[in-house]
N, C-alpha and C positions, 0 to 999 in steps of 0.2 A: 462674510455671510454667516447668519445666525442659524445654527442647527437646533432642531427640537427632537426629543425622543420620539421614536417611531416604532409601532408594534408590527412585527412581521410574523409569518407562519413558516415553521420549519418544513422543508420539503421531505425530510426523512421520517420524522415522528409525528408531524402535524401540530405540534405544540406551538403556542404563541410565545414569542420572546421579544424583548425590547432591544432595539438598535439605538443605543444611547447617543446623545448629542456629541459626547466625547469620542465615541467610536466613529461616528460620521466624520468628525473633524480629522481623526487619524486617517481614515480611508481617503479623504480629500487630499491630505498632505502627501500621501503615498501615491496619489494618482489613480487609485482604484475607482473604477466607474460603476461596478456592480455592487449591489447591497448583498450582505451575507444571505445565503439560502438555507443555512442550517443553524440551529440553536447551539449554544456553547458545548453542551454535552455530546451532541451528534458530531460537531466539528472535531472534538477531541477523539471520539471513537474512530472517525474517518482517518484522522492523522495517525493513530496507533495502528490501524489496519495497513495504511500505506507504508509505515515504517517497520512492518513485520512484528508488531507487538502482539499482545494477547488476543486481539480481535481477529488476527489473520488465521485462516484455517491451516491446519497442519498438512504438509504435503505427504502423499502416499509414497513410500519407498519400495523399490523392487530389488530383490536379491539377484545378482548376476555373477557370472564368472568372466574375469578379464580375458579378452581375446589375445592379449600379448603375453602376460605372465602367468595366467591361470589362477590368480588369487580370487577368492570370493569377496564381493563388495556390494554396496547398495547404491542405487542411483534413483534420482527423483523423477524418472520418466519410465514409461512402459517400453521396454526394448522391443525392436522389431527383429525378426529372424534374419532378414536380409542385410542387416547392418551390424558391424562389430561394435562391442561396448568395451571400454577400457576403465581400469581403476584410475584413481586420481593421479597417481605417480606416472603411470604409462601415458595417460592422456596429456599431462603437462609436458612429458618428454617428447611426445610427438608434435606438440604445438611449437616447440622451439626450433 
Protein backbone atom coordinates (compact mmCIF):
# COMPACT_ATOMS: atom_id res chain seq x y z
CA UNK A 1 0.00 0.00 0.00
CA UNK A 2 1.39 3.43 -0.93
CA UNK A 3 1.20 6.00 1.85
CA UNK A 4 1.12 9.76 1.34
CA UNK A 5 1.88 12.56 3.79
CA UNK A 6 -1.26 13.66 5.61
CA UNK A 7 -1.90 16.91 7.49
CA UNK A 8 -3.57 16.45 10.89
CA UNK A 9 -4.63 18.85 13.66
CA UNK A 10 -3.24 18.41 17.20
CA UNK A 11 -5.98 17.86 19.78
CA UNK A 12 -3.98 19.65 22.50
CA UNK A 13 -2.55 22.80 20.88
CA UNK A 14 -4.60 22.92 17.66
CA UNK A 15 -1.53 23.21 15.44
CA UNK A 16 -1.38 21.37 12.14
CA UNK A 17 1.30 18.71 11.77
CA UNK A 18 2.29 16.27 9.05
CA UNK A 19 1.76 12.54 9.53
CA UNK A 20 4.43 11.43 7.08
CA UNK A 21 4.23 8.44 4.76
CA UNK A 22 7.10 6.88 6.73
CA UNK A 23 5.27 7.32 10.02
CA UNK A 24 2.12 5.84 8.49
CA UNK A 25 4.11 2.83 7.29
CA UNK A 26 5.58 2.40 10.79
CA UNK A 27 2.09 2.58 12.34
CA UNK A 28 0.82 -0.03 9.86
CA UNK A 29 3.75 -2.38 10.60
CA UNK A 30 3.06 -2.12 14.35
CA UNK A 31 -0.65 -2.74 13.83
CA UNK A 32 -1.69 0.69 15.10
CA UNK A 33 -5.14 1.56 13.78
CA UNK A 34 -5.48 5.15 15.03
CA UNK A 35 -3.64 8.15 13.62
CA UNK A 36 -1.68 10.28 16.10
CA UNK A 37 -3.88 12.86 17.84
CA UNK A 38 -1.02 15.10 19.03
CA UNK A 39 1.87 16.88 17.32
CA UNK A 40 5.40 15.78 18.22
CA UNK A 41 5.98 18.45 20.90
CA UNK A 42 2.62 17.75 22.61
CA UNK A 43 3.31 13.98 22.48
CA UNK A 44 6.69 14.55 24.15
CA UNK A 45 5.14 16.82 26.80
CA UNK A 46 2.45 14.21 27.51
CA UNK A 47 5.12 11.49 27.81
CA UNK A 48 7.19 13.61 30.26
CA UNK A 49 4.06 14.22 32.32
CA UNK A 50 3.26 10.49 32.48
CA UNK A 51 6.85 9.67 33.42
CA UNK A 52 6.88 12.24 36.21
CA UNK A 53 9.15 14.66 34.37
CA UNK A 54 9.18 18.43 34.51
CA UNK A 55 5.60 18.75 33.22
CA UNK A 56 4.18 16.83 36.19
CA UNK A 57 2.84 19.00 39.03
CA UNK A 58 4.64 18.82 42.37
CA UNK A 59 2.66 16.94 45.05
CA UNK A 60 1.75 18.80 48.21
CA UNK A 61 3.38 17.21 51.27
CA UNK A 62 1.83 17.18 54.76
CA UNK A 63 3.83 16.99 57.98
CA UNK A 64 2.63 14.29 60.41
CA UNK A 65 3.76 12.41 63.52
CA UNK A 66 4.10 8.65 63.09
CA UNK A 67 1.43 6.81 65.10
CA UNK A 68 3.89 4.02 65.99
CA UNK A 69 7.30 5.56 66.73
CA UNK A 70 6.47 9.28 67.13
CA UNK A 71 8.93 10.59 64.55
CA UNK A 72 7.92 13.63 62.45
CA UNK A 73 7.68 12.82 58.73
CA UNK A 74 5.98 14.02 55.55
CA UNK A 75 3.31 12.23 53.53
CA UNK A 76 1.88 13.05 50.05
CA UNK A 77 -1.76 12.95 51.22
CA UNK A 78 -3.89 14.91 53.67
CA UNK A 79 -4.23 12.74 56.78
CA UNK A 80 -7.63 12.10 58.34
CA UNK A 81 -8.00 12.21 62.12
CA UNK A 82 -9.72 8.83 62.27
CA UNK A 83 -6.82 6.95 60.60
CA UNK A 84 -3.26 6.40 61.92
CA UNK A 85 -0.36 7.58 59.76
CA UNK A 86 3.06 5.90 59.83
CA UNK A 87 6.57 6.91 58.78
CA UNK A 88 8.10 4.92 55.91
CA UNK A 89 9.97 2.49 58.19
CA UNK A 90 6.96 1.71 60.39
CA UNK A 91 4.66 1.45 57.40
CA UNK A 92 7.00 -1.04 55.70
CA UNK A 93 7.43 -3.10 58.89
CA UNK A 94 3.63 -3.34 59.28
CA UNK A 95 3.23 -4.51 55.65
CA UNK A 96 5.47 -7.54 56.15
